C-alpha positions in Angstrom: -5.8 7.1 -25.1 -3.6 4.3 -24.0 -4.7 1.4 -22.0 -2.8 -0.5 -19.5 -1.9 -3.4 -22.0 -0.5 -0.9 -24.4 1.3 1.3 -21.6 3.0 -2.1 -20.3 4.3 -3.1 -23.7 5.7 0.4 -24.2 7.0 0.6 -20.6 8.9 -2.7 -21.0 10.5 -1.9 -24.2 11.7 1.4 -22.8 12.9 0.3 -19.6 14.0 -3.3 -20.6 11.4 -5.0 -18.3 10.9 -8.5 -18.3 7.5 -9.5 -20.0 6.9 -12.0 -17.3 6.9 -9.0 -14.9 4.5 -6.9 -16.9 2.3 -9.9 -17.3 2.1 -10.3 -13.7 1.0 -6.7 -13.0 -1.5 -7.4 -15.6 -2.9 -10.2 -13.8 -3.2 -8.0 -10.6 -5.0 -5.4 -12.5 -7.4 -7.9 -14.0 -8.2 -9.5 -10.3 -8.6 -5.7 -9.0 -11.2 -5.2 -11.9 -13.1 -8.0 -10.7 -12.8 -6.7 -7.0 -14.1 -3.3 -8.2 -17.3 -4.8 -9.6 -17.9 -6.4 -6.2 -17.2 -3.2 -4.3 -19.4 -1.2 -6.6 -22.4 -3.3 -6.4 -22.1 -3.5 -2.5 -25.2 -4.8 -0.7 -27.0 -5.7 -4.2 -24.5 -8.6 -4.5 -24.8 -9.5 -0.9 -20.8 -8.7 -0.1 -21.2 -6.4 2.8 -20.8 -7.4 6.3 -18.9 -9.6 8.5 -17.4 -12.9 7.3 -17.7 -14.7 10.8 -14.0 -15.4 10.3 -10.6 -13.9 11.4 -7.3 -13.3 9.7 -3.8 -14.4 11.2 -3.6 -11.2 13.1 -6.8 -11.9 15.0 -8.9 -9.2 13.1 -12.5 -9.8 12.2 -12.7 -10.4 8.2 -15.4 -8.8 6.2 -17.2 -10.7 3.6 -15.2 -8.6 0.8 -11.8 -9.4 2.6 -12.5 -13.0 1.9 -13.8 -12.5 -1.7 -11.0 -10.0 -2.6 -8.4 -12.4 -1.2 -9.8 -15.4 -3.1 -10.2 -13.5 -6.4 -6.3 -12.5 -6.3 -5.3 -15.9 -5.3 -7.3 -17.7 -8.1 -6.0 -15.2 -10.6 -2.5 -15.2 -9.7 -2.4 -19.2 -9.6 -3.2 -19.2 -13.4 0.0 -17.0 -14.2 3.0 -19.1 -14.7 5.2 -16.3 -14.0 4.2 -16.3 -10.3 5.9 -18.9 -8.2 4.2 -18.0 -4.9 2.1 -15.3 -3.1 1.7 -14.1 0.2 -1.6 -12.3 1.6 -2.3 -10.3 4.9 -5.1 -12.6 5.1 -3.2 -16.0 4.8 -1.3 -17.7 7.6 1.7 -18.5 5.3 2.6 -18.2 1.6 0.8 -20.0 -1.1 3.1 -21.8 -3.8 2.0 -21.4 -7.4 4.4 -22.5 -10.1 7.9 -24.1 -9.5 9.4 -22.4 -12.3 7.7 -19.1 -11.7 10.0 -15.9 -11.5 8.1 -13.5 -9.1 6.7 -13.5 -5.8 3.3 -11.4 -5.1 2.5 -10.0 -1.8 -0.7 -8.4 -1.2 -3.2 -6.7 1.1 -6.5 -7.7 -0.6 -8.7 -5.0 0.8 -7.1 -2.1 2.7 -9.5 -0.1 4.9 -11.9 -2.8 5.2 -13.5 -1.2 8.3 -14.9 1.3 5.7 -16.6 -1.1 3.5 -20.0 -0.9 5.0 -20.0 2.9 5.1 -19.0 3.3 1.6 -15.7 5.2 2.1 -12.8 4.6 -0.2 -10.8 1.3 0.2 -8.3 -0.2 -1.8 -5.9 -3.3 -2.7 -2.2 -2.7 -2.3 0.4 -5.1 -3.8 4.2 -5.7 -4.1 6.3 -7.8 -6.5 9.8 -9.5 -5.7 11.9 -11.4 -7.8 12.2 -15.2 -6.3 15.4 -16.3 -5.4 16.7 -19.8 -6.6 15.7 -22.9 -4.8 12.7 -24.5 -3.5 10.1 -21.9 -2.5 10.2 -21.0 1.2 9.1 -18.3 3.6 12.6 -16.7 3.6 12.3 -16.0 -0.1 9.5 -13.4 0.6 11.6 -11.7 3.5 13.4 -9.2 1.4 13.9 -5.5 2.0 11.4 -3.2 0.4 14.2 -1.7 -1.9 14.1 -5.1 -3.7 10.8 -4.8 -5.1 10.6 -4.9 -8.7 7.0 -3.4 -9.1 4.5 -2.2 -6.6 1.3 -0.2 -6.4 -2.4 0.0 -5.5 -6.0 0.1 -6.7 -8.2 2.7 -5.1 -11.9 1.8 -5.1 -13.5 5.3 -4.8 -15.5 7.7 -6.8 -13.4 6.2 -9.6 -11.3 3.1 -9.5 -7.7 3.9 -10.0 -4.6 2.0 -10.4 -1.5 3.4 -9.2 1.7 1.6 -10.4 5.7 1.8 -10.2 8.3 -0.3 -11.9 10.8 2.1 -10.0 10.8 4.4 -13.1 8.4 6.8 -11.7 4.7 6.7 -10.6 2.0 6.1 -13.3 -1.8 6.5 -12.9 -4.8 4.8 -14.8 -8.6 5.0 -14.5 -10.8 2.1 -15.0 -13.4 3.1 -17.7 -17.0 2.1 -18.3 -15.7 -1.0 -20.5 -13.6 -2.1 -17.4 -10.3 -1.2 -18.9 -7.5 0.5 -17.2 -6.8 4.0 -19.2 -3.4 5.6 -18.6 -3.7 9.3 -17.3 -0.5 10.3 -18.9 0.8 11.9 -15.7 3.6 11.3 -13.4 2.5 12.4 -9.9 5.0 14.3 -7.7 4.6 14.7 -3.9 5.1 18.3 -2.8 8.2 18.5 -0.6 6.4 20.8 1.8 2.8 20.5 3.1 0.3 22.2 5.8 -1.5 18.8 6.1 -1.3 15.6 8.1 -3.0 12.3 8.7 -3.0 10.6 12.0 -5.5 9.1 14.5 -5.4 11.6 17.2 -7.6 9.3 19.5 -4.2 7.4 20.3 -2.3 10.6 21.2 -1.8 9.6 25.0 -0.1 6.4 23.8 2.6 8.0 21.3 6.2 8.2 22.0 7.8 11.7 22.9 9.1 12.6 19.4 5.6 12.2 18.0 4.0 14.0 20.9 6.2 16.7 20.2 5.6 16.6 16.4 2.0 16.9 16.6 2.0 19.5 19.3 4.1 21.7 16.9 1.7 21.1 14.1 -1.3 22.0 16.1 0.3 25.2 17.5 -0.1 26.7 14.0 1.4 29.9 13.0 2.1 30.9 16.5 4.4 28.0 17.3 7.8 26.9 15.9 6.6 25.7 12.5 5.5 29.1 11.9 2.2 27.9 9.8 -1.2 26.4 10.2 -2.0 22.6 9.5 -5.0 20.9 8.5 -5.6 17.2 10.0 -7.1 14.7 7.8 -8.0 11.0 8.7 -9.6 8.5 6.6 -8.7 5.2 8.5 -7.9 3.8 5.0 -4.0 3.9 4.4 -4.4 3.6 0.7 -6.9 6.5 0.7 -4.6 8.5 2.7 -1.5 7.7 0.6 -3.6 8.7 -2.7 -4.5 12.0 -1.1 -0.7 12.5 -0.4 0.1 11.6 -3.9 -2.3 14.0 -5.3 -1.8 17.1 -3.3 1.1 16.4 -0.7 0.9 15.8 3.2 2.1 13.3 5.8 0.8 10.2 7.2 1.6 8.8 10.4 0.8 5.4 12.2 3.4 5.6 14.9 4.5 3.0 17.5 2.5 3.6 20.7 2.7 2.2 24.3 -0.5 -0.2 24.3 1.7 -3.2 23.4 5.3 -2.7 23.7 5.8 -6.0 21.9 4.4 -4.6 18.8 6.7 -1.9 17.0 3.7 -0.8 15.1 0.2 -1.6 13.8 0.5 -1.6 9.8 2.1 -4.5 7.9 5.6 -4.0 6.5 5.4 -6.6 3.7 1.6 -5.9 2.6 1.1 -2.2 3.3 4.3 -0.2 4.3 6.9 -1.6 1.7 4.7 -1.1 -1.4 3.2 2.0 -0.4 6.6 3.5 0.5 8.1 2.6 -2.8 5.4 4.6 -4.5 5.9 7.4 -2.3 9.7 7.4 -2.9 9.2 7.3 -6.6 7.0 10.1 -6.4 9.6 12.3 -4.6 8.3 11.6 -1.2 10.0 9.7 1.7 9.1 6.9 4.1 10.4 5.5 7.6 9.6 4.2 10.8 11.0 7.0 12.9 14.6 5.5 12.8 15.1 3.8 9.6 14.1 4.2 5.9 11.1 1.9 5.1 12.8 0.3 2.2 16.0 -0.5 4.2 14.3 -2.5 6.8 15.2 -6.2 6.9 12.0 -8.3 7.4 11.7 -11.0 9.9 8.5 -12.3 9.3 5.4 -12.3 6.7 3.3 -10.4 9.0 5.8 -8.2 10.5 4.4 -4.8 11.8 6.0 -1.4 11.7 5.6 2.2 12.5 5.0 4.1 9.4 5.7 7.9 8.8 5.4 8.8 5.0 4.9 11.7 2.7 6.3 15.0 1.9 9.9 15.0 2.3 10.4 18.1 4.4 7.9 16.7 7.0 9.2 13.1 7.0 12.8 14.2 7.3 11.9 16.6 10.3 10.2 13.8 12.1 13.2 11.4 11.5 15.4 14.2 13.1 13.0 14.2 16.1 13.4 10.6 16.8 17.2 11.1 16.8 
């Protein structure tokens, strides 16, 4: 069996990837190994419950949100290849090494509302090359297609690392010795699916194209789509995307009418972009209803966006409905 370190060395040589980049990803994986241990112990290590604080988005933080965020920051600050980092839990960016080559963005614990009920959660990460000059916010505001690596770690029945350097998607399992072991597989998202994931409780707030799309799916084999669909909803984006990666499907978190000033709920830089890159590298597609996700030019570190991703046939049909 090949472990993560051996895989990174081989992949680096095969695709002429900079050692500093694979070292940066190795640091992220090491941090996630520590986070996995905290998640696994749960109440036994006193990490469950609310932290009594809020993040920049005004959301209540869980204790594990804060712990995971600090673990990632502390580990990445020790890596000289990292020029700076940005987190969903931080107001602004964190400067690291002046001569560093890479910027790391992350959601330290996606799906944290599920922490206390023991449902799968995860860490999502994105790596960008740092432009020249003194580090500033604008350096992080690169379109998703500029990512040089991205992925996530899923803390579920197994702890899994899913990784792309834009040469396909690679899957690793954390073993009993806390080593990520390569599964020697390159997942591909099925082009067609009969599964969708959306929070149906928000239906009355959706825009017309999404209302039409979901109505067509619910009509089943007697409707225009001519087949029955199943709905899934975990309320953890990283878990939803992993299911789609493994067996196909489509995930939607569309814009709705509750706050006209917000184009969506999910964060472009910490969630949508890295997961869109994984999905595209596995043969799927991702967009916001109007524009391919990886083409969107960011305007802020905490920018929100509508997200529709997964099996290509469904996502392309959704985009056509939006016109």
